[in-house]
Backbone as a printed PyTorch tensor [residue, N CA C, xyz], in Angstrom:
tensor([[[-54.7760,  26.6690, -53.8110],
         [-55.1760,  25.5080, -54.5780],
         [-54.5390,  25.5940, -55.9620]],

        [[-53.8500,  24.5300, -56.3640],
         [-53.3010,  24.4810, -57.7170],
         [-54.4060,  24.0660, -58.6680]],

        [[-54.3170,  24.6190, -59.8850],
         [-55.2990,  24.2790, -60.9030],
         [-54.5830,  23.9070, -62.1860]],

        [[-55.1000,  22.8800, -62.8500],
         [-54.6140,  22.5230, -64.1740],
         [-55.6100,  23.0600, -65.1920]],

        [[-55.1240,  23.2910, -66.3950],
         [-55.9210,  23.9050, -67.4520],
         [-56.0180,  22.9370, -68.6190]],

        [[-57.2230,  22.7270, -69.1250],
         [-57.4190,  21.8760, -70.2930],
         [-58.5100,  22.4820, -71.1530]],

        [[-58.1120,  22.9060, -72.3560],
         [-59.0390,  23.4160, -73.3720],
         [-60.0690,  24.4070, -72.8160]],

        [[-59.5630,  25.4390, -72.1440],
         [-60.4300,  26.5130, -71.6870],
         [-61.0630,  26.3330, -70.3260]],

        [[-60.8100,  25.2090, -69.6620],
         [-61.4120,  24.9750, -68.3490],
         [-60.3240,  24.7720, -67.3100]],

        [[-60.5880,  25.2310, -66.0920],
         [-59.6760,  25.0430, -64.9750],
         [-60.1800,  23.9120, -64.0950]],

        [[-59.2430,  23.0930, -63.6180],
         [-59.5790,  21.9660, -62.7510],
         [-58.7320,  22.0470, -61.4880]],

        [[-59.3830,  22.0460, -60.3270],
         [-58.6590,  22.0750, -59.0580],
         [-57.9560,  20.7440, -58.8410]],

        [[-56.7840,  20.8080, -58.2410],
         [-56.0140,  19.6010, -57.9580],
         [-56.0570,  19.3170, -56.4650]],

        [[-56.2780,  18.0670, -56.1260],
         [-56.2600,  17.6530, -54.7270],
         [-54.8190,  17.4090, -54.2940]],

        [[-54.5690,  17.4410, -53.0060],
         [-53.2450,  17.1190, -52.4860],
         [-52.9440,  15.6410, -52.6620]],

        [[-51.6630,  15.3000, -52.6070],
         [-51.2350,  13.9140, -52.7920],
         [-50.8730,  13.2940, -51.4460]],

        [[-50.8710,  11.9630, -51.4070],
         [-50.5380,  11.2320, -50.1860],
         [-49.0430,  11.3240, -49.8880]],

        [[-48.6820,  10.9560, -48.6700],
         [-47.2700,  10.9330, -48.2830],
         [-46.4970,   9.9580, -49.1670]],

        [[-47.0640,   8.7780, -49.4380],
         [-46.3840,   7.7950, -50.2850],
         [-46.1770,   8.3540, -51.6890]],

        [[-47.1970,   8.9560, -52.2370],
         [-47.1150,   9.5770, -53.5610],
         [-45.9420,  10.5650, -53.6050]],

        [[-45.8560,  11.4230, -52.6060],
         [-44.7920,  12.4230, -52.5520],
         [-43.4160,  11.8010, -52.3770]],

        [[-43.2950,  10.7840, -51.5350],
         [-41.9870,  10.1390, -51.3320],
         [-41.5090,   9.4640, -52.6010]],

        [[-42.4130,   8.7900, -53.3090],
         [-42.0400,   8.1070, -54.5520],
         [-41.6150,   9.1280, -55.6070]],

        [[-42.3630,  10.1980, -55.7600],
         [-41.9930,  11.2390, -56.7260],
         [-40.6340,  11.8400, -56.3750]],

        [[-40.3900,  12.1000, -55.0990],
         [-39.1060,  12.6550, -54.6710],
         [-37.9690,  11.6760, -54.9370]],

        [[-38.1740,  10.3960, -54.6580],
         [-37.1430,   9.3870, -54.9330],
         [-36.7900,   9.3600, -56.4140]],

        [[-37.7960,   9.4420, -57.2640],
         [-37.5480,   9.4250, -58.7130],
         [-36.7700,  10.6700, -59.1240]],

        [[-37.1980,  11.8330, -58.6570],
         [-36.4990,  13.0750, -59.0030],
         [-35.0520,  13.0340, -58.5200]],

        [[-34.8430,  12.5330, -57.3120],
         [-33.4850,  12.4520, -56.7700],
         [-32.6130,  11.5240, -57.6050]],

        [[-33.1760,  10.4060, -58.0410],
         [-32.4230,   9.4450, -58.8670],
         [-32.0450,  10.0560, -60.2130]],

        [[-32.9060,  10.8830, -60.7670],
         [-32.6640,  11.4870, -62.0800],
         [-31.7200,  12.6860, -62.0240]],

        [[-31.6160,  13.3340, -60.8800],
         [-30.9480,  14.6300, -60.7820],
         [-29.4800,  14.6130, -61.2060]],

        [[-28.6970,  13.6920, -60.7040],
         [-27.2640,  13.6680, -61.0370],
         [-27.0460,  13.4420, -62.5280]],

        [[-27.7750,  12.4860, -63.0970],
         [-27.6460,  12.2170, -64.5400],
         [-28.0900,  13.4250, -65.3520]],

        [[-29.1350,  14.0930, -64.9120],
         [-29.6260,  15.2740, -65.6250],
         [-28.5920,  16.3990, -65.5890]],

        [[-28.0170,  16.6340, -64.4410],
         [-26.9900,  17.6840, -64.3350],
         [-25.8110,  17.3850, -65.2470]],

        [[-25.4000,  16.1220, -65.2990],
         [-24.2630,  15.7360, -66.1420],
         [-24.5450,  15.9830, -67.6210]],

        [[-25.8030,  15.9370, -68.0090],
         [-26.1990,  16.1410, -69.4140],
         [-26.6600,  17.5720, -69.6930]],

        [[-26.6480,  18.4180, -68.6820],
         [-27.1190,  19.7850, -68.8770],
         [-28.6310,  19.8980, -68.9180]],

        [[-29.3120,  18.9260, -68.3220],
         [-30.7790,  18.9000, -68.3010],
         [-31.2930,  19.4030, -66.9550]],

        [[-32.5810,  19.6340, -66.8950],
         [-33.2260,  20.1220, -65.6780],
         [-34.2970,  19.1220, -65.2220]],

        [[-34.3810,  18.9150, -63.9030],
         [-35.4100,  18.0560, -63.3070],
         [-36.3460,  18.9430, -62.4990]],

        [[-37.6330,  18.7440, -62.7010],
         [-38.6410,  19.4980, -61.9580],
         [-39.6030,  18.5380, -61.2790]],

        [[-40.1460,  19.0150, -60.1560],
         [-41.2070,  18.2790, -59.4840],
         [-42.5210,  19.0240, -59.6940]],

        [[-43.5140,  18.6760, -58.9380],
         [-44.9040,  19.0390, -59.2380],
         [-45.2820,  20.5120, -59.0960]],

        [[-44.3480,  21.3870, -58.8060],
         [-44.6970,  22.8070, -58.7690],
         [-44.3250,  23.5500, -60.0450]],

        [[-43.7390,  22.8560, -61.0250],
         [-43.4130,  23.4940, -62.3080],
         [-44.4550,  23.0850, -63.3340]],

        [[-44.9900,  24.0690, -64.0280],
         [-46.0220,  23.8060, -65.0350],
         [-45.4030,  23.2630, -66.3160]],

        [[-46.1490,  22.3970, -66.9730],
         [-45.8480,  21.9510, -68.3300],
         [-46.9470,  22.5180, -69.2190]],

        [[-46.5570,  23.3930, -70.1270],
         [-47.5180,  24.0360, -71.0340],
         [-47.5120,  23.2810, -72.3570]],

        [[-48.6860,  22.8820, -72.8010],
         [-48.8300,  22.1920, -74.0820],
         [-49.6070,  23.1300, -75.0060]],

        [[-48.8220,  23.9030, -75.7600],
         [-49.3900,  24.9310, -76.6460],
         [-50.4190,  25.7630, -75.8680]],

        [[-51.5350,  26.0840, -76.4940],
         [-52.5990,  26.8130, -75.8010],
         [-53.6850,  25.8640, -75.2990]],

        [[-53.4260,  24.5490, -75.3920],
         [-54.4430,  23.5530, -75.0420],
         [-54.4910,  23.1990, -73.5680]],

        [[-53.3190,  23.0960, -72.9290],
         [-53.3150,  22.5740, -71.5620],
         [-52.1060,  23.0750, -70.7860]],

        [[-52.2880,  23.1330, -69.4780],
         [-51.1950,  23.3730, -68.5430],
         [-51.3620,  22.3530, -67.4270]],

        [[-50.3300,  21.5210, -67.2530],
         [-50.3590,  20.4830, -66.2240],
         [-49.1860,  20.6670, -65.2680]],

        [[-49.2800,  20.0070, -64.1250],
         [-48.2000,  19.9400, -63.1470],
         [-47.7640,  18.4750, -63.0270]],

        [[-46.8780,  17.9910, -63.8920],
         [-46.4490,  16.5920, -63.7650],
         [-45.7480,  16.3730, -62.4250]],

        [[-45.8150,  15.1450, -61.9260],
         [-45.1280,  14.8390, -60.6670],
         [-43.6250,  15.0430, -60.8020]],

        [[-43.0690,  14.6220, -61.9340],
         [-41.6470,  14.8250, -62.2300],
         [-41.5310,  15.0240, -63.7320]],

        [[-40.6410,  15.9100, -64.1570],
         [-40.3270,  16.0080, -65.5830],
         [-38.8650,  16.3810, -65.7520]],

        [[-38.3190,  15.9500, -66.8850],
         [-36.9380,  16.2620, -67.2470],
         [-36.9770,  17.0210, -68.5640]],

        [[-36.2310,  18.1210, -68.6080],
         [-36.1480,  18.9570, -69.8050],
         [-34.6800,  19.1000, -70.1780]],

        [[-34.3580,  18.7620, -71.4150],
         [-32.9870,  18.8860, -71.9120],
         [-32.8820,  19.9300, -73.0150]],

        [[-33.9190,  20.7040, -73.2190],
         [-33.9290,  21.7290, -74.2660],
         [-32.9030,  22.8070, -73.9360]],

        [[-32.1880,  23.2900, -74.9500],
         [-31.1980,  24.3380, -74.7010],
         [-31.8660,  25.6830, -74.4220]],

        [[-31.0630,  26.5850, -73.9250],
         [-31.5660,  27.9320, -73.6930],
         [-32.1420,  28.0890, -72.3080]],

        [[-32.3300,  29.3300, -71.9000],
         [-32.8840,  29.5660, -70.5670],
         [-34.3530,  29.1690, -70.5150]],

        [[-34.7580,  28.5500, -69.4230],
         [-36.1670,  28.1670, -69.3020],
         [-37.0420,  29.3810, -69.0310]],

        [[-38.3140,  29.2310, -69.3590],
         [-39.2970,  30.2440, -68.9670],
         [-39.3700,  30.1950, -67.4370]],

        [[-39.5680,  31.3020, -66.7620],
         [-39.5620,  31.2610, -65.2950],
         [-40.7260,  30.5040, -64.6630]],

        [[-41.8230,  30.2770, -65.4080],
         [-42.9940,  29.6670, -64.7830],
         [-43.4810,  28.3890, -65.4360]],

        [[-42.9350,  28.0100, -66.5780],
         [-43.3730,  26.7710, -67.2140],
         [-42.3100,  26.2450, -68.1620]],

        [[-42.4550,  24.9820, -68.5190],
         [-41.6200,  24.3320, -69.5300],
         [-42.5370,  23.8530, -70.6440]],

        [[-41.9580,  23.6190, -71.8300],
         [-42.7550,  23.1750, -72.9760],
         [-42.1530,  21.9810, -73.7100]],

        [[-40.9320,  21.5710, -73.3580],
         [-40.2620,  20.5440, -74.1580],
         [-39.5830,  19.4760, -73.3030]],

        [[-40.3420,  18.7170, -72.5090],
         [-39.7210,  17.6750, -71.6950],
         [-39.3590,  16.4470, -72.5310]],

        [[-38.3020,  15.7510, -72.1160],
         [-37.9960,  14.4550, -72.7340],
         [-38.6210,  13.3290, -71.9140]],

        [[-38.9130,  13.5980, -70.6460],
         [-39.5260,  12.6220, -69.7430],
         [-40.5960,  13.3140, -68.9180]],

        [[-41.7560,  12.6690, -68.8260],
         [-42.8150,  13.0990, -67.9150],
         [-43.1900,  11.8970, -67.0660]],

        [[-43.2640,  12.1120, -65.7460],
         [-43.6240,  11.0530, -64.7970],
         [-44.8900,  11.4700, -64.0680]],

        [[-45.8500,  10.5680, -64.0280],
         [-47.0480,  10.7600, -63.2130],
         [-47.1590,   9.5740, -62.2630]],

        [[-47.2570,   9.8610, -60.9630],
         [-47.4870,   8.8360, -59.9520],
         [-48.9980,   8.6930, -59.8420]],

        [[-49.4880,   7.4970, -60.0910],
         [-50.9370,   7.2810, -60.1620],
         [-51.5950,   7.3350, -58.7910]],

        [[-52.7790,   7.9130, -58.7630],
         [-53.6250,   7.8890, -57.5790],
         [-55.0320,   7.5770, -58.0610]],

        [[-55.8880,   7.0570, -57.1870],
         [-57.2470,   6.7230, -57.6230],
         [-57.9810,   7.9090, -58.2500]],

        [[-57.7370,   9.1050, -57.7560],
         [-58.4570,  10.2790, -58.2600],
         [-57.9900,  10.7200, -59.6440]],

        [[-56.7450,  10.4000, -60.0160],
         [-56.2030,  10.9230, -61.2800],
         [-55.8250,   9.8580, -62.2990]],

        [[-55.9050,   8.5910, -61.9400],
         [-55.3980,   7.5410, -62.8310],
         [-56.0310,   7.5690, -64.2160]],

        [[-57.3380,   7.6730, -64.2940],
         [-58.0010,   7.6570, -65.6070],
         [-57.5360,   8.8300, -66.4600]],

        [[-57.4370,  10.0040, -65.8750],
         [-56.9820,  11.1760, -66.6250],
         [-55.5150,  11.0220, -67.0420]],

        [[-54.6720,  10.4900, -66.1540],
         [-53.2540,  10.2950, -66.4820],
         [-53.0880,   9.3170, -67.6370]],

        [[-53.9180,   8.2760, -67.6680],
         [-53.7950,   7.2470, -68.7060],
         [-54.4080,   7.6700, -70.0430]],

        [[-55.3770,   8.5790, -70.0220],
         [-56.0570,   8.9410, -71.2690],
         [-55.7640,  10.3750, -71.7110]],

        [[-56.4130,  11.3470, -71.0760],
         [-56.3030,  12.7290, -71.5480],
         [-54.8690,  13.2430, -71.5250]],

        [[-54.2070,  13.0790, -70.3820],
         [-52.8380,  13.5830, -70.2970],
         [-51.9230,  12.8440, -71.2640]],

        [[-52.0600,  11.5400, -71.3240],
         [-51.2080,  10.7700, -72.2340],
         [-51.3700,  11.2590, -73.6750]],

        [[-52.6040,  11.4460, -74.1150],
         [-52.8520,  11.8830, -75.4920],
         [-52.1860,  13.2270, -75.7710]],

        [[-52.2580,  14.1460, -74.8370],
         [-51.6300,  15.4540, -75.0370],
         [-50.1130,  15.3840, -74.8990]],

        [[-49.6190,  14.6560, -73.9080],
         [-48.1670,  14.5370, -73.7490],
         [-47.5320,  13.9520, -75.0110]],

        [[-48.1810,  12.9800, -75.6140],
         [-47.6060,  12.3250, -76.7920],
         [-47.5520,  13.2440, -78.0130]],

        [[-48.2000,  14.3950, -77.9640],
         [-48.0900,  15.3550, -79.0700],
         [-46.8240,  16.2030, -78.9660]],

        [[-46.1260,  16.1230, -77.8560],
         [-44.8980,  16.8990, -77.6640],
         [-43.7500,  16.2280, -78.4080]],

        [[-43.1710,  16.9100, -79.3710],
         [-42.1070,  16.3060, -80.1870],
         [-40.8680,  15.9690, -79.3660]],

        [[-40.6650,  16.6310, -78.2510],
         [-39.5020,  16.3810, -77.3970],
         [-39.6540,  15.1390, -76.5250]],

        [[-40.8850,  14.6860, -76.3030],
         [-41.1320,  13.6130, -75.3350],
         [-40.6270,  12.2710, -75.8430]],

        [[-39.7640,  11.6340, -75.0460],
         [-39.2540,  10.3000, -75.3590],
         [-39.9650,   9.2270, -74.5460]],

        [[-40.2650,   9.5400, -73.2700],
         [-40.8900,   8.5600, -72.3770],
         [-41.9280,   9.2560, -71.5050]],

        [[-43.1040,   8.6260, -71.4230],
         [-44.1300,   9.0130, -70.4560],
         [-44.2290,   7.8500, -69.4910]],

        [[-43.8950,   8.0850, -68.2310],
         [-43.7990,   7.0290, -67.2300],
         [-44.9100,   7.1700, -66.2020]],

        [[-45.6890,   6.1010, -66.0380],
         [-46.7220,   6.0390, -65.0060],
         [-46.2320,   5.1120, -63.9030]],

        [[-46.3830,   5.5360, -62.6610],
         [-45.9210,   4.7680, -61.5120],
         [-47.1370,   4.2880, -60.7420]],

        [[-47.2890,   2.9760, -60.6530],
         [-48.4200,   2.3650, -59.9560],
         [-48.0240,   2.1160, -58.5030]],

        [[-48.6190,   2.8560, -57.5800],
         [-48.2680,   2.7410, -56.1680],
         [-48.6670,   1.4030, -55.5730]],

        [[-49.7690,   0.8310, -56.0340],
         [-50.2260,  -0.4440, -55.4760],
         [-49.4010,  -1.6100, -55.9870]],

        [[-49.1820,  -1.6830, -57.2900],
         [-48.4310,  -2.7990, -57.8810],
         [-46.9230,  -2.6100, -57.7520]],

        [[-46.4930,  -1.3860, -57.4560],
         [-45.0660,  -1.0560, -57.3660],
         [-44.3400,  -1.3970, -58.6610]],

        [[-44.9700,  -0.9740, -59.7600],
         [-44.4330,  -1.2190, -61.0980],
         [-44.6260,   0.0260, -61.9520]],

        [[-44.0060,  -0.0190, -63.1170],
         [-44.1100,   1.0730, -64.0760],
         [-44.9180,   0.6480, -65.2870]],

        [[-45.6440,   1.5880, -65.8400],
         [-46.1390,   1.4940, -67.2130],
         [-45.4890,   2.6570, -67.9270]],

        [[-44.8240,   2.3630, -69.0480],
         [-44.2130,   3.4650, -69.7620],
         [-44.5950,   3.4300, -71.2170]],

        [[-44.6550,   4.6100, -71.7650],
         [-44.9630,   4.8040, -73.1780],
         [-43.7110,   5.4110, -73.7950]],

        [[-43.0520,   4.6260, -74.6520],
         [-41.7810,   5.0070, -75.2520],
         [-41.9870,   5.3740, -76.7130]],

        [[-41.3890,   6.4950, -77.1320],
         [-41.4770,   6.9160, -78.5280],
         [-40.6740,   5.9560, -79.3970]],

        [[-41.2980,   5.4940, -80.4700],
         [-40.6460,   4.6600, -81.4780],
         [-40.9220,   5.3130, -82.8350]],

        [[-40.2760,   4.8460, -83.8990],
         [-40.5840,   5.4080, -85.2220],
         [-42.0580,   5.2520, -85.6110]],

        [[-42.7350,   4.2620, -85.0530],
         [-44.1450,   4.0080, -85.3800],
         [-45.1160,   4.7140, -84.4400]],

        [[-44.6240,   5.4220, -83.4470],
         [-45.4880,   6.0440, -82.4480],
         [-45.0320,   5.6420, -81.0620]],

        [[-45.9200,   5.6760, -80.1040],
         [-45.5610,   5.3150, -78.7350],
         [-45.9200,   3.8590, -78.4700]],

        [[-44.9670,   3.1200, -77.8860],
         [-45.1720,   1.7150, -77.5390],
         [-45.3080,   1.5980, -76.0270]],

        [[-46.2700,   0.7980, -75.5890],
         [-46.5000,   0.5940, -74.1570],
         [-45.6470,  -0.5560, -73.6520]],

        [[-45.0340,  -0.3530, -72.4770],
         [-44.2520,  -1.3890, -71.8090],
         [-44.6200,  -1.3730, -70.3330]],

        [[-44.5310,  -2.5350, -69.6980],
         [-44.7560,  -2.6110, -68.2570],
         [-43.6140,  -3.3670, -67.6250]],

        [[-43.2870,  -3.0200, -66.3900],
         [-42.2260,  -3.7350, -65.7110],
         [-41.7010,  -2.9760, -64.5160]],

        [[-40.5390,  -3.4220, -64.0580],
         [-39.9190,  -2.8380, -62.8750],
         [-38.7000,  -2.0000, -63.2190]],

        [[-38.4640,  -1.7930, -64.5260],
         [-37.3710,  -0.9430, -64.9750],
         [-37.8610,  -0.0390, -66.0940]],

        [[-37.2650,   1.1390, -66.1560],
         [-37.6070,   2.0850, -67.2200],
         [-36.3250,   2.7160, -67.7420]],

        [[-36.0550,   2.5180, -69.0200],
         [-34.9180,   3.1680, -69.6600],
         [-35.3120,   4.6040, -69.9900]],

        [[-34.4820,   5.5460, -69.5730],
         [-34.7060,   6.9650, -69.8430],
         [-33.6200,   7.4000, -70.8260]],

        [[-33.9050,   7.3790, -72.1360],
         [-32.8590,   7.6300, -73.1350],
         [-32.1810,   8.9920, -73.0250]],

        [[-32.9230,  10.0460, -72.7380],
         [-32.3040,  11.3800, -72.7100],
         [-31.2800,  11.5150, -71.5900]],

        [[-31.3220,  10.6260, -70.6040],
         [-30.3540,  10.6550, -69.5070],
         [-29.4230,   9.4490, -69.5230]],

        [[-29.5980,   8.5410, -70.4900],
         [-28.8220,   7.2870, -70.5080],
         [-28.8800,   6.6130, -69.1450]],

        [[-30.0770,   6.4330, -68.6290],
         [-30.2670,   5.9500, -67.2680],
         [-31.3820,   4.9110, -67.2350]],

        [[-31.2030,   3.9080, -66.3900],
         [-32.2650,   2.9390, -66.1260],
         [-32.7840,   3.1990, -64.7140]],

        [[-34.0630,   3.4950, -64.6150],
         [-34.7170,   3.7100, -63.3290],
         [-35.3700,   2.4010, -62.9200]],

        [[-35.1110,   1.9790, -61.7070],
         [-35.6850,   0.7250, -61.1980],
         [-36.7770,   1.0360, -60.1700]],

        [[-37.8160,   0.2210, -60.1850],
         [-38.9300,   0.4290, -59.2550],
         [-38.4540,   0.3890, -57.8060]],

        [[-37.4950,  -0.4720, -57.5100],
         [-37.0040,  -0.5560, -56.1270],
         [-36.4060,   0.7760, -55.6700]],

        [[-35.8260,   1.5470, -56.5920],
         [-35.2890,   2.8670, -56.2480],
         [-36.4220,   3.8510, -55.9660]],

        [[-37.4650,   3.7740, -56.7520],
         [-38.6060,   4.6690, -56.5770],
         [-39.3290,   4.4010, -55.2610]],

        [[-39.3840,   3.1340, -54.8630],
         [-40.1630,   2.7610, -53.6850],
         [-39.3250,   2.5960, -52.4260]],

        [[-38.0640,   2.9630, -52.4730],
         [-37.2150,   2.9060, -51.2820],
         [-37.7140,   3.9590, -50.3020]],

        [[-38.1200,   3.5170, -49.1240],
         [-38.6960,   4.4490, -48.1450],
         [-37.8040,   4.5890, -46.9700]]])
């Protein structure tokens, strides 16, 4: 059983649906070539994201462009974090995780994928903070790439 950590407490994670996994894999596959060209790394849900001593999460997909060798078991400086929403985790993804992810100075985009609506909600870093956008496309600045919902949902 995988567990996430938040402020001194461990939380068990439930398994994800087949659709959830296919969508996450499609997104990771779409990002991979662009990430390699930029010297970045793409991870799926078995790589931990450590947020100081406050939290350890397993994002569905994350991209890290930080230089230097990665830690063997976790990353700390993603430019993109993707969470595929499920009924069991949606509230946490939209509130607690978002609040902590936005404290990461490296984070440019936090992307939420709505399986039912087949759309994105993204939180993009601006000089004034993070701005919310919704739609069927997501610009990923660290990869100079536009991700389209149709690519994520291609089955």
